[in-house]
Backbone atoms as SQL, in Angstrom:
CREATE TABLE atoms (id INTEGER PRIMARY KEY, chain TEXT, resi INTEGER, resn TEXT, atom TEXT, x REAL, y REAL, z REAL);
INSERT INTO atoms VALUES
  (1, 'A', 1, 'MET', 'N', 53.508, 83.015, 34.187),
  (2, 'A', 1, 'MET', 'CA', 53.384, 81.722, 34.806),
  (3, 'A', 1, 'MET', 'C', 54.625, 80.874, 34.556),
  (4, 'A', 2, 'GLY', 'N', 55.247, 81.050, 33.414),
  (5, 'A', 2, 'GLY', 'CA', 56.445, 80.293, 33.062),
  (6, 'A', 2, 'GLY', 'C', 57.618, 80.627, 33.967),
  (7, 'A', 3, 'ARG', 'N', 57.747, 81.931, 34.286),
  (8, 'A', 3, 'ARG', 'CA', 58.844, 82.334, 35.172),
  (9, 'A', 3, 'ARG', 'C', 58.632, 81.782, 36.580),
  (10, 'A', 4, 'LEU', 'N', 57.397, 81.754, 37.026),
  (11, 'A', 4, 'LEU', 'CA', 57.084, 81.235, 38.360),
  (12, 'A', 4, 'LEU', 'C', 57.400, 79.741, 38.436),
  (13, 'A', 5, 'ASN', 'N', 57.058, 79.009, 37.377),
  (14, 'A', 5, 'ASN', 'CA', 57.379, 77.576, 37.349),
  (15, 'A', 5, 'ASN', 'C', 58.890, 77.359, 37.362),
  (16, 'A', 6, 'LEU', 'N', 59.617, 78.160, 36.602),
  (17, 'A', 6, 'LEU', 'CA', 61.077, 78.070, 36.572),
  (18, 'A', 6, 'LEU', 'C', 61.650, 78.385, 37.947),
  (19, 'A', 7, 'PHE', 'N', 61.151, 79.416, 38.598),
  (20, 'A', 7, 'PHE', 'CA', 61.633, 79.803, 39.930),
  (21, 'A', 7, 'PHE', 'C', 61.346, 78.706, 40.959),
  (22, 'A', 8, 'VAL', 'N', 60.154, 78.149, 40.907),
  (23, 'A', 8, 'VAL', 'CA', 59.776, 77.083, 41.846),
  (24, 'A', 8, 'VAL', 'C', 60.620, 75.831, 41.596),
  (25, 'A', 9, 'SER', 'N', 60.867, 75.488, 40.341),
  (26, 'A', 9, 'SER', 'CA', 61.673, 74.301, 40.038),
  (27, 'A', 9, 'SER', 'C', 63.136, 74.500, 40.461),
  (28, 'A', 10, 'VAL', 'N', 63.694, 75.716, 40.284),
  (29, 'A', 10, 'VAL', 'CA', 65.064, 75.994, 40.751),
  (30, 'A', 10, 'VAL', 'C', 65.106, 75.907, 42.274),
  (31, 'A', 11, 'LEU', 'N', 64.102, 76.468, 42.921),
  (32, 'A', 11, 'LEU', 'CA', 64.012, 76.419, 44.374),
  (33, 'A', 11, 'LEU', 'C', 63.884, 74.971, 44.862),
  (34, 'A', 12, 'LEU', 'N', 63.116, 74.166, 44.145),
  (35, 'A', 12, 'LEU', 'CA', 62.959, 72.757, 44.488),
  (36, 'A', 12, 'LEU', 'C', 64.281, 72.008, 44.322),
  (37, 'A', 13, 'MET', 'N', 65.022, 72.307, 43.247),
  (38, 'A', 13, 'MET', 'CA', 66.331, 71.674, 43.025),
  (39, 'A', 13, 'MET', 'C', 67.313, 72.040, 44.134),
  (40, 'A', 14, 'LEU', 'N', 67.363, 73.313, 44.473),
  (41, 'A', 14, 'LEU', 'CA', 68.269, 73.747, 45.547),
  (42, 'A', 14, 'LEU', 'C', 67.885, 73.095, 46.874),
  (43, 'A', 15, 'SER', 'N', 66.607, 72.983, 47.131),
  (44, 'A', 15, 'SER', 'CA', 66.133, 72.341, 48.344),
  (45, 'A', 15, 'SER', 'C', 66.529, 70.859, 48.361),
  (46, 'A', 16, 'ALA', 'N', 66.392, 70.191, 47.229),
  (47, 'A', 16, 'ALA', 'CA', 66.763, 68.767, 47.140),
  (48, 'A', 16, 'ALA', 'C', 68.264, 68.585, 47.350),
  (49, 'A', 17, 'ILE', 'N', 69.067, 69.449, 46.729),
  (50, 'A', 17, 'ILE', 'CA', 70.523, 69.364, 46.905),
  (51, 'A', 17, 'ILE', 'C', 70.892, 69.619, 48.366),
  (52, 'A', 18, 'SER', 'N', 70.229, 70.584, 48.974),
  (53, 'A', 18, 'SER', 'CA', 70.475, 70.888, 50.384),
  (54, 'A', 18, 'SER', 'C', 70.106, 69.696, 51.270),
  (55, 'A', 19, 'LEU', 'N', 69.004, 69.049, 50.961),
  (56, 'A', 19, 'LEU', 'CA', 68.576, 67.884, 51.724),
  (57, 'A', 19, 'LEU', 'C', 69.582, 66.743, 51.609),
  (58, 'A', 20, 'VAL', 'N', 70.046, 66.477, 50.399),
  (59, 'A', 20, 'VAL', 'CA', 71.028, 65.407, 50.180),
  (60, 'A', 20, 'VAL', 'C', 72.321, 65.720, 50.928),
  (61, 'A', 21, 'THR', 'N', 72.746, 66.971, 50.853),
  (62, 'A', 21, 'THR', 'CA', 73.979, 67.370, 51.546),
  (63, 'A', 21, 'THR', 'C', 73.823, 67.224, 53.056),
  (64, 'A', 22, 'ALA', 'N', 72.698, 67.652, 53.595),
  (65, 'A', 22, 'ALA', 'CA', 72.458, 67.559, 55.041),
  (66, 'A', 22, 'ALA', 'C', 72.422, 66.094, 55.493),
  (67, 'A', 23, 'ARG', 'N', 71.785, 65.240, 54.720),
  (68, 'A', 23, 'ARG', 'CA', 71.735, 63.817, 55.090),
  (69, 'A', 23, 'ARG', 'C', 73.113, 63.182, 55.014),
  (70, 'A', 24, 'TYR', 'N', 73.901, 63.570, 54.016),
  (71, 'A', 24, 'TYR', 'CA', 75.264, 63.047, 53.902),
  (72, 'A', 24, 'TYR', 'C', 76.104, 63.471, 55.107),
  (73, 'A', 25, 'GLN', 'N', 76.004, 64.737, 55.479),
  (74, 'A', 25, 'GLN', 'CA', 76.750, 65.216, 56.642),
  (75, 'A', 25, 'GLN', 'C', 76.290, 64.517, 57.914),
  (76, 'A', 26, 'ALA', 'N', 74.984, 64.306, 58.063),
  (77, 'A', 26, 'ALA', 'CA', 74.461, 63.603, 59.234),
  (78, 'A', 26, 'ALA', 'C', 74.993, 62.173, 59.280),
  (79, 'A', 27, 'ARG', 'N', 75.056, 61.518, 58.140),
  (80, 'A', 27, 'ARG', 'CA', 75.594, 60.164, 58.076),
  (81, 'A', 27, 'ARG', 'C', 77.069, 60.147, 58.454),
  (82, 'A', 28, 'GLN', 'N', 77.833, 61.117, 57.962),
  (83, 'A', 28, 'GLN', 'CA', 79.265, 61.188, 58.308),
  (84, 'A', 28, 'GLN', 'C', 79.455, 61.440, 59.803),
  (85, 'A', 29, 'LEU', 'N', 78.636, 62.315, 60.367),
  (86, 'A', 29, 'LEU', 'CA', 78.731, 62.587, 61.805),
  (87, 'A', 29, 'LEU', 'C', 78.356, 61.357, 62.624),
  (88, 'A', 30, 'PHE', 'N', 77.370, 60.594, 62.183),
  (89, 'A', 30, 'PHE', 'CA', 76.987, 59.384, 62.888),
  (90, 'A', 30, 'PHE', 'C', 78.110, 58.354, 62.852),
  (91, 'A', 31, 'ILE', 'N', 78.756, 58.224, 61.697),
  (92, 'A', 31, 'ILE', 'CA', 79.889, 57.299, 61.576),
  (93, 'A', 31, 'ILE', 'C', 81.018, 57.727, 62.506),
  (94, 'A', 32, 'GLU', 'N', 81.305, 59.013, 62.561),
  (95, 'A', 32, 'GLU', 'CA', 82.352, 59.526, 63.451),
  (96, 'A', 32, 'GLU', 'C', 81.983, 59.300, 64.920),
  (97, 'A', 33, 'LEU', 'N', 80.713, 59.484, 65.251),
  (98, 'A', 33, 'LEU', 'CA', 80.246, 59.235, 66.613),
  (99, 'A', 33, 'LEU', 'C', 80.420, 57.767, 66.980),
  (100, 'A', 34, 'ASP', 'N', 80.096, 56.885, 66.068),
  (101, 'A', 34, 'ASP', 'CA', 80.248, 55.453, 66.316),
  (102, 'A', 34, 'ASP', 'C', 81.722, 55.095, 66.514),
  (103, 'A', 35, 'ARG', 'N', 82.585, 55.666, 65.705),
  (104, 'A', 35, 'ARG', 'CA', 84.032, 55.427, 65.873),
  (105, 'A', 35, 'ARG', 'C', 84.521, 55.936, 67.219),
  (106, 'A', 36, 'SER', 'N', 84.045, 57.101, 67.616),
  (107, 'A', 36, 'SER', 'CA', 84.452, 57.674, 68.899),
  (108, 'A', 36, 'SER', 'C', 83.979, 56.812, 70.059),
  (109, 'A', 37, 'ARG', 'N', 82.772, 56.303, 69.968),
  (110, 'A', 37, 'ARG', 'CA', 82.271, 55.413, 71.024),
  (111, 'A', 37, 'ARG', 'C', 83.083, 54.131, 71.097),
  (112, 'A', 38, 'ALA', 'N', 83.445, 53.577, 69.943),
  (113, 'A', 38, 'ALA', 'CA', 84.264, 52.363, 69.931),
  (114, 'A', 38, 'ALA', 'C', 85.635, 52.640, 70.545),
  (115, 'A', 39, 'GLN', 'N', 86.209, 53.781, 70.205),
  (116, 'A', 39, 'GLN', 'CA', 87.509, 54.143, 70.775),
  (117, 'A', 39, 'GLN', 'C', 87.392, 54.353, 72.286),
  (118, 'A', 40, 'ALA', 'N', 86.287, 54.954, 72.736),
  (119, 'A', 40, 'ALA', 'CA', 86.076, 55.149, 74.177),
  (120, 'A', 40, 'ALA', 'C', 85.960, 53.800, 74.882),
  (121, 'A', 41, 'ARG', 'N', 85.274, 52.845, 74.269),
  (122, 'A', 41, 'ARG', 'CA', 85.183, 51.502, 74.864),
  (123, 'A', 41, 'ARG', 'C', 86.559, 50.857, 74.952),
  (124, 'A', 42, 'GLU', 'N', 87.357, 50.975, 73.894),
  (125, 'A', 42, 'GLU', 'CA', 88.709, 50.399, 73.901),
  (126, 'A', 42, 'GLU', 'C', 89.576, 51.054, 74.970),
  (127, 'A', 43, 'LEU', 'N', 89.471, 52.371, 75.094),
  (128, 'A', 43, 'LEU', 'CA', 90.249, 53.068, 76.116),
  (129, 'A', 43, 'LEU', 'C', 89.798, 52.679, 77.523),
  (130, 'A', 44, 'ASP', 'N', 88.500, 52.476, 77.703),
  (131, 'A', 44, 'ASP', 'CA', 87.995, 52.055, 79.001),
  (132, 'A', 44, 'ASP', 'C', 88.503, 50.659, 79.353),
  (133, 'A', 45, 'ILE', 'N', 88.513, 49.762, 78.385),
  (134, 'A', 45, 'ILE', 'CA', 89.039, 48.416, 78.611),
  (135, 'A', 45, 'ILE', 'C', 90.520, 48.485, 78.950),
  (136, 'A', 46, 'ARG', 'N', 91.258, 49.297, 78.230),
  (137, 'A', 46, 'ARG', 'CA', 92.704, 49.445, 78.486),
  (138, 'A', 46, 'ARG', 'C', 92.938, 50.030, 79.879),
  (139, 'A', 47, 'TRP', 'N', 92.126, 51.021, 80.275),
  (140, 'A', 47, 'TRP', 'CA', 92.250, 51.633, 81.598),
  (141, 'A', 47, 'TRP', 'C', 92.016, 50.593, 82.700),
  (142, 'A', 48, 'ARG', 'N', 90.978, 49.773, 82.517),
  (143, 'A', 48, 'ARG', 'CA', 90.694, 48.739, 83.517),
  (144, 'A', 48, 'ARG', 'C', 91.820, 47.724, 83.594),
  (145, 'A', 49, 'GLN', 'N', 92.395, 47.377, 82.442),
  (146, 'A', 49, 'GLN', 'CA', 93.516, 46.438, 82.433),
  (147, 'A', 49, 'GLN', 'C', 94.723, 47.040, 83.153),
  (148, 'A', 50, 'LEU', 'N', 94.980, 48.318, 82.934),
  (149, 'A', 50, 'LEU', 'CA', 96.083, 48.980, 83.628),
  (150, 'A', 50, 'LEU', 'C', 95.842, 49.042, 85.131),
  (151, 'A', 51, 'GLN', 'N', 94.591, 49.246, 85.535),
  (152, 'A', 51, 'GLN', 'CA', 94.273, 49.251, 86.962),
  (153, 'A', 51, 'GLN', 'C', 94.534, 47.871, 87.579),
  (154, 'A', 52, 'LEU', 'N', 94.162, 46.822, 86.859),
  (155, 'A', 52, 'LEU', 'CA', 94.439, 45.472, 87.345),
  (156, 'A', 52, 'LEU', 'C', 95.938, 45.208, 87.422),
  (157, 'A', 53, 'ASP', 'N', 96.671, 45.645, 86.402),
  (158, 'A', 53, 'ASP', 'CA', 98.127, 45.468, 86.412),
  (159, 'A', 53, 'ASP', 'C', 98.761, 46.209, 87.582),
  (160, 'A', 54, 'ARG', 'N', 98.292, 47.426, 87.832),
  (161, 'A', 54, 'ARG', 'CA', 98.832, 48.212, 88.942),
  (162, 'A', 54, 'ARG', 'C', 98.546, 47.526, 90.276),
  (163, 'A', 55, 'ALA', 'N', 97.333, 47.014, 90.432),
  (164, 'A', 55, 'ALA', 'CA', 96.984, 46.316, 91.668),
  (165, 'A', 55, 'ALA', 'C', 97.841, 45.067, 91.846),
  (166, 'A', 56, 'GLU', 'N', 98.084, 44.351, 90.760),
  (167, 'A', 56, 'GLU', 'CA', 98.918, 43.150, 90.834),
  (168, 'A', 56, 'GLU', 'C', 100.359, 43.499, 91.202),
  (169, 'A', 57, 'LEU', 'N', 100.885, 44.548, 90.606),
  (170, 'A', 57, 'LEU', 'CA', 102.264, 44.928, 90.896),
  (171, 'A', 57, 'LEU', 'C', 102.430, 45.490, 92.301),
  (172, 'A', 58, 'ALA', 'N', 101.370, 46.008, 92.880),
  (173, 'A', 58, 'ALA', 'CA', 101.457, 46.590, 94.220),
  (174, 'A', 58, 'ALA', 'C', 101.195, 45.570, 95.324),
  (175, 'A', 59, 'ARG', 'N', 100.816, 44.363, 94.967),
  (176, 'A', 59, 'ARG', 'CA', 100.570, 43.334, 95.986),
  (177, 'A', 59, 'ARG', 'C', 101.834, 43.063, 96.776),
  (178, 'A', 60, 'ASN', 'N', 101.678, 42.829, 98.072),
  (179, 'A', 60, 'ASN', 'CA', 102.832, 42.583, 98.935),
  (180, 'A', 60, 'ASN', 'C', 103.631, 41.363, 98.492),
  (181, 'A', 61, 'ALA', 'N', 102.952, 40.318, 98.063),
  (182, 'A', 61, 'ALA', 'CA', 103.654, 39.115, 97.634),
  (183, 'A', 61, 'ALA', 'C', 104.534, 39.395, 96.411),
  (184, 'A', 62, 'HIS', 'N', 104.031, 40.199, 95.499),
  (185, 'A', 62, 'HIS', 'CA', 104.812, 40.524, 94.297),
  (186, 'A', 62, 'HIS', 'C', 106.020, 41.383, 94.657),
  (187, 'A', 63, 'VAL', 'N', 105.789, 42.380, 95.514),
  (188, 'A', 63, 'VAL', 'CA', 106.893, 43.244, 95.932),
  (189, 'A', 63, 'VAL', 'C', 107.949, 42.428, 96.664),
  (190, 'A', 64, 'ASP', 'N', 107.511, 41.527, 97.531),
  (191, 'A', 64, 'ASP', 'CA', 108.450, 40.674, 98.268),
  (192, 'A', 64, 'ASP', 'C', 109.241, 39.790, 97.311),
  (193, 'A', 65, 'HIS', 'N', 108.548, 39.216, 96.319),
  (194, 'A', 65, 'HIS', 'CA', 109.222, 38.355, 95.340),
  (195, 'A', 65, 'HIS', 'C', 110.276, 39.132, 94.549),
  (196, 'A', 66, 'VAL', 'N', 109.925, 40.301, 94.107),
  (197, 'A', 66, 'VAL', 'CA', 110.883, 41.120, 93.340),
  (198, 'A', 66, 'VAL', 'C', 112.073, 41.494, 94.220),
  (199, 'A', 67, 'ALA', 'N', 111.796, 41.865, 95.460),
  (200, 'A', 67, 'ALA', 'CA', 112.888, 42.258, 96.361),
  (201, 'A', 67, 'ALA', 'C', 113.832, 41.086, 96.620),
  (202, 'A', 68, 'ARG', 'N', 113.287, 39.903, 96.836),
  (203, 'A', 68, 'ARG', 'CA', 114.136, 38.741, 97.136),
  (204, 'A', 68, 'ARG', 'C', 114.847, 38.192, 95.901),
  (205, 'A', 69, 'GLU', 'N', 114.113, 38.033, 94.813),
  (206, 'A', 69, 'GLU', 'CA', 114.674, 37.362, 93.639),
  (207, 'A', 69, 'GLU', 'C', 115.497, 38.286, 92.741),
  (208, 'A', 70, 'GLU', 'N', 114.929, 39.425, 92.382),
  (209, 'A', 70, 'GLU', 'CA', 115.599, 40.291, 91.409),
  (210, 'A', 70, 'GLU', 'C', 116.615, 41.219, 92.059),
  (211, 'A', 71, 'LEU', 'N', 116.307, 41.723, 93.249),
  (212, 'A', 71, 'LEU', 'CA', 117.200, 42.667, 93.909),
  (213, 'A', 71, 'LEU', 'C', 118.110, 41.998, 94.928),
  (214, 'A', 72, 'ARG', 'N', 117.890, 40.704, 95.171),
  (215, 'A', 72, 'ARG', 'CA', 118.691, 39.927, 96.115),
  (216, 'A', 72, 'ARG', 'C', 118.700, 40.550, 97.512),
  (217, 'A', 73, 'MET', 'N', 117.555, 41.049, 97.940),
  (218, 'A', 73, 'MET', 'CA', 117.444, 41.638, 99.277),
  (219, 'A', 73, 'MET', 'C', 117.113, 40.534, 100.272),
  (220, 'A', 74, 'GLN', 'N', 117.481, 40.758, 101.514),
  (221, 'A', 74, 'GLN', 'CA', 117.217, 39.794, 102.573),
  (222, 'A', 74, 'GLN', 'C', 116.406, 40.464, 103.667),
  (223, 'A', 75, 'SER', 'N', 115.670, 39.651, 104.403),
  (224, 'A', 75, 'SER', 'CA', 114.907, 40.182, 105.525),
  (225, 'A', 75, 'SER', 'C', 115.865, 40.613, 106.626),
  (226, 'A', 76, 'ILE', 'N', 115.443, 41.611, 107.385),
  (227, 'A', 76, 'ILE', 'CA', 116.299, 42.075, 108.471),
  (228, 'A', 76, 'ILE', 'C', 116.170, 41.126, 109.653),
  (229, 'A', 77, 'VAL', 'N', 117.269, 40.952, 110.356),
  (230, 'A', 77, 'VAL', 'CA', 117.284, 40.140, 111.577),
  (231, 'A', 77, 'VAL', 'C', 117.910, 40.985, 112.669),
  (232, 'A', 78, 'PRO', 'N', 117.450, 40.844, 113.900),
  (233, 'A', 78, 'PRO', 'CA', 117.949, 41.713, 114.978),
  (234, 'A', 78, 'PRO', 'C', 119.454, 41.641, 115.205),
  (235, 'A', 79, 'ASP', 'N', 120.065, 40.472, 115.017),
  (236, 'A', 79, 'ASP', 'CA', 121.503, 40.379, 115.292),
  (237, 'A', 79, 'ASP', 'C', 122.354, 41.018, 114.197),
  (238, 'A', 80, 'ARG', 'N', 121.769, 41.333, 113.039),
  (239, 'A', 80, 'ARG', 'CA', 122.521, 41.999, 111.970),
  (240, 'A', 80, 'ARG', 'C', 122.122, 43.461, 111.820),
  (241, 'A', 81, 'THR', 'N', 121.326, 43.972, 112.741),
  (242, 'A', 81, 'THR', 'CA', 120.828, 45.342, 112.662),
  (243, 'A', 81, 'THR', 'C', 121.705, 46.247, 113.505),
  (244, 'A', 82, 'ILE', 'N', 122.077, 47.389, 112.954),
  (245, 'A', 82, 'ILE', 'CA', 122.885, 48.378, 113.657),
  (246, 'A', 82, 'ILE', 'C', 122.007, 49.590, 113.899),
  (247, 'A', 83, 'TYR', 'N', 121.916, 49.994, 115.156),
  (248, 'A', 83, 'TYR', 'CA', 121.111, 51.159, 115.518),
  (249, 'A', 83, 'TYR', 'C', 122.048, 52.330, 115.782),
  (250, 'A', 84, 'LEU', 'N', 121.751, 53.470, 115.244),
  (251, 'A', 84, 'LEU', 'CA', 122.549, 54.673, 115.447),
  (252, 'A', 84, 'LEU', 'C', 121.757, 55.647, 116.292),
  (253, 'A', 85, 'ASN', 'N', 122.398, 56.150, 117.328),
  (254, 'A', 85, 'ASN', 'CA', 121.778, 57.178, 118.152),
  (255, 'A', 85, 'ASN', 'C', 122.392, 58.503, 117.754),
  (256, 'A', 86, 'GLN', 'N', 121.547, 59.485, 117.484),
  (257, 'A', 86, 'GLN', 'CA', 122.029, 60.796, 117.064),
  (258, 'A', 86, 'GLN', 'C', 121.404, 61.826, 117.983),
  (259, 'A', 87, 'ALA', 'N', 122.252, 62.694, 118.513),
  (260, 'A', 87, 'ALA', 'CA', 121.755, 63.735, 119.402),
  (261, 'A', 87, 'ALA', 'C', 120.939, 64.725, 118.593),
  (262, 'A', 88, 'VAL', 'N', 119.825, 65.153, 119.158),
  (263, 'A', 88, 'VAL', 'CA', 118.957, 66.104, 118.490),
  (264, 'A', 88, 'VAL', 'C', 119.408, 67.500, 118.863),
  (265, 'A', 89, 'VAL', 'N', 119.697, 68.331, 117.868),
  (266, 'A', 89, 'VAL', 'CA', 120.124, 69.707, 118.096),
  (267, 'A', 89, 'VAL', 'C', 118.915, 70.605, 117.863),
  (268, 'A', 90, 'PRO', 'N', 118.533, 71.446, 118.892),
  (269, 'A', 90, 'PRO', 'CA', 117.373, 72.317, 118.703),
  (270, 'A', 90, 'PRO', 'C', 117.627, 73.347, 117.607),
  (271, 'A', 91, 'ALA', 'N', 116.563, 73.714, 116.924),
  (272, 'A', 91, 'ALA', 'CA', 116.666, 74.698, 115.859),
  (273, 'A', 91, 'ALA', 'C', 116.916, 76.088, 116.451),
  (274, 'A', 92, 'ALA', 'N', 117.432, 77.006, 115.664),
  (275, 'A', 92, 'ALA', 'CA', 117.806, 78.326, 116.155),
  (276, 'A', 92, 'ALA', 'C', 116.613, 79.128, 116.662),
  (277, 'A', 93, 'GLY', 'N', 115.463, 79.024, 116.038),
  (278, 'A', 93, 'GLY', 'CA', 114.302, 79.825, 116.442),
  (279, 'A', 93, 'GLY', 'C', 113.337, 79.063, 117.305),
  (280, 'A', 94, 'ALA', 'N', 113.648, 77.820, 117.641),
  (281, 'A', 94, 'ALA', 'CA', 112.716, 77.004, 118.431),
  (282, 'A', 94, 'ALA', 'C', 112.777, 77.374, 119.899),
  (283, 'A', 95, 'PRO', 'N', 111.694, 77.195, 120.645),
  (284, 'A', 95, 'PRO', 'CA', 111.716, 77.495, 122.083),
  (285, 'A', 95, 'PRO', 'C', 112.729, 76.576, 122.789),
  (286, 'A', 96, 'GLY', 'N', 113.506, 77.157, 123.656),
  (287, 'A', 96, 'GLY', 'CA', 114.522, 76.402, 124.367),
  (288, 'A', 96, 'GLY', 'C', 115.834, 76.319, 123.602),
  (289, 'A', 97, 'GLY', 'N', 115.863, 76.842, 122.395),
  (290, 'A', 97, 'GLY', 'CA', 117.075, 76.818, 121.584),
  (291, 'A', 97, 'GLY', 'C', 117.904, 78.053, 121.813),
  (292, 'A', 98, 'SER', 'N', 119.160, 78.029, 121.429),
  (293, 'A', 98, 'SER', 'CA', 120.025, 79.201, 121.602),
  (294, 'A', 98, 'SER', 'C', 119.799, 80.196, 120.477),
  (295, 'A', 99, 'ARG', 'N', 119.973, 81.475, 120.830),
  (296, 'A', 99, 'ARG', 'CA', 119.744, 82.517, 119.823),
  (297, 'A', 99, 'ARG', 'C', 120.991, 83.239, 119.492);
């Protein structure tokens, strides 16, 4: 009977240690999950901010402002426009072209 009590008590100790270890690991995994969710929220906020920035930079008014102010570009006017006419040469394998 003494050996059985010793065996059961050792088994109980190992079970208790296993339980404590499992709960500790579960707690660590929960903390890591919470950190990952917080990081995902931060990344989502950053992504939305970048989308807003991209939309703002692509607005016609912004592009026009940058072109006029920073690049010193001017609008085209018909009297300052030069049109070039270029003869179209048919390709070698195209129908009606020379071979």
